[in-house]
PyMOL commands that place a pseudoatom at each C-alpha (Angstrom):
pseudoatom trace, name=CA, resn=ARG, resi=1, chain=A, elem=C, hetatm=0, pos=[77.449, 51.564, 92.606]
pseudoatom trace, name=CA, resn=LYS, resi=2, chain=A, elem=C, hetatm=0, pos=[79.917, 48.751, 92.624]
pseudoatom trace, name=CA, resn=GLY, resi=3, chain=A, elem=C, hetatm=0, pos=[81.141, 47.843, 96.102]
pseudoatom trace, name=CA, resn=HIS, resi=4, chain=A, elem=C, hetatm=0, pos=[78.135, 49.354, 97.866]
pseudoatom trace, name=CA, resn=LEU, resi=5, chain=A, elem=C, hetatm=0, pos=[75.363, 46.950, 96.897]
pseudoatom trace, name=CA, resn=THR, resi=6, chain=A, elem=C, hetatm=0, pos=[74.558, 43.602, 98.434]
pseudoatom trace, name=CA, resn=VAL, resi=7, chain=A, elem=C, hetatm=0, pos=[72.816, 41.103, 96.174]
pseudoatom trace, name=CA, resn=ASP, resi=8, chain=A, elem=C, hetatm=0, pos=[70.532, 38.308, 97.367]
pseudoatom trace, name=CA, resn=MET, resi=9, chain=A, elem=C, hetatm=0, pos=[69.871, 35.796, 94.595]
pseudoatom trace, name=CA, resn=ASN, resi=10, chain=A, elem=C, hetatm=0, pos=[68.765, 32.320, 93.663]
pseudoatom trace, name=CA, resn=ALA, resi=11, chain=A, elem=C, hetatm=0, pos=[70.998, 30.633, 91.133]
pseudoatom trace, name=CA, resn=ALA, resi=12, chain=A, elem=C, hetatm=0, pos=[72.121, 27.431, 89.509]
pseudoatom trace, name=CA, resn=ALA, resi=13, chain=A, elem=C, hetatm=0, pos=[75.524, 26.895, 87.927]
pseudoatom trace, name=CA, resn=LEU, resi=14, chain=A, elem=C, hetatm=0, pos=[76.126, 24.352, 85.175]
pseudoatom trace, name=CA, resn=ASN, resi=15, chain=A, elem=C, hetatm=0, pos=[79.025, 23.212, 83.059]
pseudoatom trace, name=CA, resn=LEU, resi=16, chain=A, elem=C, hetatm=0, pos=[78.569, 23.305, 79.283]
pseudoatom trace, name=CA, resn=ASN, resi=17, chain=A, elem=C, hetatm=0, pos=[77.314, 19.702, 79.310]
pseudoatom trace, name=CA, resn=GLY, resi=18, chain=A, elem=C, hetatm=0, pos=[74.422, 20.812, 81.494]
pseudoatom trace, name=CA, resn=LYS, resi=19, chain=A, elem=C, hetatm=0, pos=[75.724, 19.160, 84.682]
pseudoatom trace, name=CA, resn=ARG, resi=20, chain=A, elem=C, hetatm=0, pos=[74.704, 21.302, 87.634]
pseudoatom trace, name=CA, resn=PHE, resi=21, chain=A, elem=C, hetatm=0, pos=[77.428, 21.890, 90.210]
pseudoatom trace, name=CA, resn=PHE, resi=22, chain=A, elem=C, hetatm=0, pos=[75.753, 24.555, 92.329]
pseudoatom trace, name=CA, resn=SER, resi=23, chain=A, elem=C, hetatm=0, pos=[72.209, 25.473, 93.256]
pseudoatom trace, name=CA, resn=THR, resi=24, chain=A, elem=C, hetatm=0, pos=[70.692, 27.736, 95.871]
pseudoatom trace, name=CA, resn=SER, resi=25, chain=A, elem=C, hetatm=0, pos=[67.936, 25.135, 96.294]
pseudoatom trace, name=CA, resn=LEU, resi=26, chain=A, elem=C, hetatm=0, pos=[68.598, 22.644, 99.048]
pseudoatom trace, name=CA, resn=PRO, resi=27, chain=A, elem=C, hetatm=0, pos=[68.014, 18.937, 98.277]
pseudoatom trace, name=CA, resn=ASP, resi=28, chain=A, elem=C, hetatm=0, pos=[64.466, 19.185, 99.663]
pseudoatom trace, name=CA, resn=GLY, resi=29, chain=A, elem=C, hetatm=0, pos=[63.724, 22.124, 97.325]
pseudoatom trace, name=CA, resn=THR, resi=30, chain=A, elem=C, hetatm=0, pos=[63.904, 24.800, 100.017]
pseudoatom trace, name=CA, resn=PRO, resi=31, chain=A, elem=C, hetatm=0, pos=[65.488, 28.000, 98.666]
pseudoatom trace, name=CA, resn=ASP, resi=32, chain=A, elem=C, hetatm=0, pos=[68.742, 29.025, 100.325]
pseudoatom trace, name=CA, resn=PRO, resi=33, chain=A, elem=C, hetatm=0, pos=[69.667, 32.308, 98.598]
pseudoatom trace, name=CA, resn=LEU, resi=34, chain=A, elem=C, hetatm=0, pos=[73.265, 33.348, 98.024]
pseudoatom trace, name=CA, resn=THR, resi=35, chain=A, elem=C, hetatm=0, pos=[74.209, 36.820, 99.269]
pseudoatom trace, name=CA, resn=TRP, resi=36, chain=A, elem=C, hetatm=0, pos=[77.346, 38.848, 98.640]
pseudoatom trace, name=CA, resn=ARG, resi=37, chain=A, elem=C, hetatm=0, pos=[78.537, 42.426, 98.150]
pseudoatom trace, name=CA, resn=ILE, resi=38, chain=A, elem=C, hetatm=0, pos=[79.125, 43.492, 94.547]
pseudoatom trace, name=CA, resn=GLY, resi=39, chain=A, elem=C, hetatm=0, pos=[82.783, 44.302, 93.909]
pseudoatom trace, name=CA, resn=ASP, resi=40, chain=A, elem=C, hetatm=0, pos=[84.252, 42.551, 96.949]
pseudoatom trace, name=CA, resn=GLY, resi=41, chain=A, elem=C, hetatm=0, pos=[86.162, 40.034, 94.793]
pseudoatom trace, name=CA, resn=ARG, resi=42, chain=A, elem=C, hetatm=0, pos=[84.335, 36.995, 96.160]
pseudoatom trace, name=CA, resn=ALA, resi=43, chain=A, elem=C, hetatm=0, pos=[82.090, 36.243, 93.161]
pseudoatom trace, name=CA, resn=VAL, resi=44, chain=A, elem=C, hetatm=0, pos=[83.141, 34.714, 89.854]
pseudoatom trace, name=CA, resn=PRO, resi=45, chain=A, elem=C, hetatm=0, pos=[84.152, 37.829, 87.833]
pseudoatom trace, name=CA, resn=GLY, resi=46, chain=A, elem=C, hetatm=0, pos=[82.037, 36.978, 84.782]
pseudoatom trace, name=CA, resn=LEU, resi=47, chain=A, elem=C, hetatm=0, pos=[78.992, 36.290, 86.945]
pseudoatom trace, name=CA, resn=GLU, resi=48, chain=A, elem=C, hetatm=0, pos=[79.252, 39.664, 88.607]
pseudoatom trace, name=CA, resn=GLU, resi=49, chain=A, elem=C, hetatm=0, pos=[79.769, 41.374, 85.238]
pseudoatom trace, name=CA, resn=GLY, resi=50, chain=A, elem=C, hetatm=0, pos=[76.795, 39.529, 83.749]
pseudoatom trace, name=CA, resn=MET, resi=51, chain=A, elem=C, hetatm=0, pos=[74.553, 40.650, 86.595]
pseudoatom trace, name=CA, resn=MET, resi=52, chain=A, elem=C, hetatm=0, pos=[75.197, 44.356, 86.032]
pseudoatom trace, name=CA, resn=GLY, resi=53, chain=A, elem=C, hetatm=0, pos=[71.980, 46.122, 85.149]
pseudoatom trace, name=CA, resn=MET, resi=54, chain=A, elem=C, hetatm=0, pos=[69.752, 43.479, 86.720]
pseudoatom trace, name=CA, resn=ARG, resi=55, chain=A, elem=C, hetatm=0, pos=[66.978, 44.543, 89.073]
pseudoatom trace, name=CA, resn=LYS, resi=56, chain=A, elem=C, hetatm=0, pos=[64.905, 42.818, 91.720]
pseudoatom trace, name=CA, resn=GLY, resi=57, chain=A, elem=C, hetatm=0, pos=[62.920, 40.002, 90.110]
pseudoatom trace, name=CA, resn=ASP, resi=58, chain=A, elem=C, hetatm=0, pos=[65.042, 39.856, 86.944]
pseudoatom trace, name=CA, resn=VAL, resi=59, chain=A, elem=C, hetatm=0, pos=[66.041, 36.445, 85.589]
pseudoatom trace, name=CA, resn=ARG, resi=60, chain=A, elem=C, hetatm=0, pos=[69.035, 35.935, 83.323]
pseudoatom trace, name=CA, resn=ARG, resi=61, chain=A, elem=C, hetatm=0, pos=[71.208, 33.140, 81.916]
pseudoatom trace, name=CA, resn=ILE, resi=62, chain=A, elem=C, hetatm=0, pos=[74.812, 34.267, 82.075]
pseudoatom trace, name=CA, resn=ILE, resi=63, chain=A, elem=C, hetatm=0, pos=[77.465, 32.481, 80.035]
pseudoatom trace, name=CA, resn=VAL, resi=64, chain=A, elem=C, hetatm=0, pos=[80.851, 32.982, 81.658]
pseudoatom trace, name=CA, resn=PRO, resi=65, chain=A, elem=C, hetatm=0, pos=[83.961, 32.213, 79.571]
pseudoatom trace, name=CA, resn=ALA, resi=66, chain=A, elem=C, hetatm=0, pos=[86.782, 30.307, 81.229]
pseudoatom trace, name=CA, resn=ASP, resi=67, chain=A, elem=C, hetatm=0, pos=[89.033, 33.356, 81.636]
pseudoatom trace, name=CA, resn=ARG, resi=68, chain=A, elem=C, hetatm=0, pos=[86.275, 35.189, 83.601]
pseudoatom trace, name=CA, resn=GLY, resi=69, chain=A, elem=C, hetatm=0, pos=[85.091, 32.111, 85.520]
pseudoatom trace, name=CA, resn=TYR, resi=70, chain=A, elem=C, hetatm=0, pos=[86.563, 29.832, 88.151]
pseudoatom trace, name=CA, resn=ASN, resi=71, chain=A, elem=C, hetatm=0, pos=[89.926, 29.798, 86.332]
pseudoatom trace, name=CA, resn=ALA, resi=72, chain=A, elem=C, hetatm=0, pos=[90.295, 33.583, 86.604]
pseudoatom trace, name=CA, resn=LYS, resi=73, chain=A, elem=C, hetatm=0, pos=[92.960, 34.951, 88.934]
pseudoatom trace, name=CA, resn=PRO, resi=74, chain=A, elem=C, hetatm=0, pos=[91.463, 34.696, 92.433]
pseudoatom trace, name=CA, resn=GLY, resi=75, chain=A, elem=C, hetatm=0, pos=[90.432, 37.968, 93.940]
pseudoatom trace, name=CA, resn=SER, resi=76, chain=A, elem=C, hetatm=0, pos=[89.093, 36.692, 97.230]
pseudoatom trace, name=CA, resn=PRO, resi=77, chain=A, elem=C, hetatm=0, pos=[91.393, 36.242, 100.235]
pseudoatom trace, name=CA, resn=ASP, resi=78, chain=A, elem=C, hetatm=0, pos=[91.011, 32.452, 100.316]
pseudoatom trace, name=CA, resn=GLY, resi=79, chain=A, elem=C, hetatm=0, pos=[91.371, 32.137, 96.535]
pseudoatom trace, name=CA, resn=ALA, resi=80, chain=A, elem=C, hetatm=0, pos=[87.911, 30.584, 96.117]
pseudoatom trace, name=CA, resn=TYR, resi=81, chain=A, elem=C, hetatm=0, pos=[85.096, 32.231, 94.202]
pseudoatom trace, name=CA, resn=LEU, resi=82, chain=A, elem=C, hetatm=0, pos=[81.409, 32.231, 94.983]
pseudoatom trace, name=CA, resn=PRO, resi=83, chain=A, elem=C, hetatm=0, pos=[79.329, 30.306, 94.376]
pseudoatom trace, name=CA, resn=GLN, resi=84, chain=A, elem=C, hetatm=0, pos=[81.114, 27.194, 95.633]
pseudoatom trace, name=CA, resn=PRO, resi=85, chain=A, elem=C, hetatm=0, pos=[79.727, 23.669, 95.244]
pseudoatom trace, name=CA, resn=ARG, resi=86, chain=A, elem=C, hetatm=0, pos=[77.935, 22.470, 98.356]
pseudoatom trace, name=CA, resn=ASN, resi=87, chain=A, elem=C, hetatm=0, pos=[78.906, 18.814, 98.278]
pseudoatom trace, name=CA, resn=PHE, resi=88, chain=A, elem=C, hetatm=0, pos=[81.581, 16.418, 97.026]
pseudoatom trace, name=CA, resn=LEU, resi=89, chain=A, elem=C, hetatm=0, pos=[79.772, 15.358, 93.839]
pseudoatom trace, name=CA, resn=ASP, resi=90, chain=A, elem=C, hetatm=0, pos=[79.105, 18.947, 92.833]
pseudoatom trace, name=CA, resn=GLN, resi=91, chain=A, elem=C, hetatm=0, pos=[82.754, 19.789, 93.510]
pseudoatom trace, name=CA, resn=GLN, resi=92, chain=A, elem=C, hetatm=0, pos=[83.768, 16.915, 91.221]
pseudoatom trace, name=CA, resn=ALA, resi=93, chain=A, elem=C, hetatm=0, pos=[81.525, 18.305, 88.456]
pseudoatom trace, name=CA, resn=LEU, resi=94, chain=A, elem=C, hetatm=0, pos=[83.224, 21.701, 88.772]
pseudoatom trace, name=CA, resn=ASP, resi=95, chain=A, elem=C, hetatm=0, pos=[86.709, 20.169, 88.970]
pseudoatom trace, name=CA, resn=SER, resi=96, chain=A, elem=C, hetatm=0, pos=[86.005, 18.151, 85.820]
pseudoatom trace, name=CA, resn=ILE, resi=97, chain=A, elem=C, hetatm=0, pos=[86.038, 21.380, 83.834]
pseudoatom trace, name=CA, resn=THR, resi=98, chain=A, elem=C, hetatm=0, pos=[88.392, 23.637, 85.761]
pseudoatom trace, name=CA, resn=LYS, resi=99, chain=A, elem=C, hetatm=0, pos=[91.161, 21.072, 86.256]
pseudoatom trace, name=CA, resn=ASN, resi=100, chain=A, elem=C, hetatm=0, pos=[90.957, 19.380, 82.854]
pseudoatom trace, name=CA, resn=PRO, resi=101, chain=A, elem=C, hetatm=0, pos=[92.950, 21.220, 80.168]
pseudoatom trace, name=CA, resn=ASN, resi=102, chain=A, elem=C, hetatm=0, pos=[91.016, 19.346, 77.451]
pseudoatom trace, name=CA, resn=ARG, resi=103, chain=A, elem=C, hetatm=0, pos=[87.642, 20.798, 78.490]
pseudoatom trace, name=CA, resn=ASP, resi=104, chain=A, elem=C, hetatm=0, pos=[86.157, 24.236, 78.039]
pseudoatom trace, name=CA, resn=ALA, resi=105, chain=A, elem=C, hetatm=0, pos=[85.918, 25.700, 81.546]
pseudoatom trace, name=CA, resn=SER, resi=106, chain=A, elem=C, hetatm=0, pos=[83.115, 28.078, 80.604]
pseudoatom trace, name=CA, resn=VAL, resi=107, chain=A, elem=C, hetatm=0, pos=[80.079, 27.900, 82.880]
pseudoatom trace, name=CA, resn=LEU, resi=108, chain=A, elem=C, hetatm=0, pos=[76.408, 28.851, 82.714]
pseudoatom trace, name=CA, resn=PHE, resi=109, chain=A, elem=C, hetatm=0, pos=[74.625, 30.627, 85.548]
pseudoatom trace, name=CA, resn=ASP, resi=110, chain=A, elem=C, hetatm=0, pos=[70.842, 30.859, 85.753]
pseudoatom trace, name=CA, resn=VAL, resi=111, chain=A, elem=C, hetatm=0, pos=[70.234, 33.785, 88.099]
pseudoatom trace, name=CA, resn=ARG, resi=112, chain=A, elem=C, hetatm=0, pos=[67.177, 35.379, 89.699]
pseudoatom trace, name=CA, resn=ILE, resi=113, chain=A, elem=C, hetatm=0, pos=[67.658, 38.520, 91.768]
pseudoatom trace, name=CA, resn=ASN, resi=114, chain=A, elem=C, hetatm=0, pos=[65.612, 38.475, 94.967]
pseudoatom trace, name=CA, resn=ARG, resi=115, chain=A, elem=C, hetatm=0, pos=[66.895, 41.626, 96.591]
pseudoatom trace, name=CA, resn=ILE, resi=116, chain=A, elem=C, hetatm=0, pos=[69.432, 44.414, 96.121]
pseudoatom trace, name=CA, resn=ARG, resi=117, chain=A, elem=C, hetatm=0, pos=[70.283, 46.638, 99.047]
for i in range(1, 117): cmd.bond("trace and resi %d" % i, "trace and resi %d" % (i + 1))
show_as sticks, trace
zoom trace
């Protein structure tokens, strides 16, 4: 039921070179899950689409093409999609693909669903 479910997940996001630019693990390894409502326009469209059908405890690698990733037309009010990099270096890793026309802006998400409510 799109728009009625809230997802709580652990995830890592990587560019196609394997450079991580987002993780729900804090630098000390403590999990800091990401939570959002399905269908609210805040998540990367391809990530949300790739998560459809997942259940609590499921793990999946989702490959999001550039046109369904961070370069997709923003649907959130501030124009930024979740997940967002948490520090400057991670932001640079994301920018290196999304702002460089010579690079494939596809991204990989490794996702584990903790809770759906």
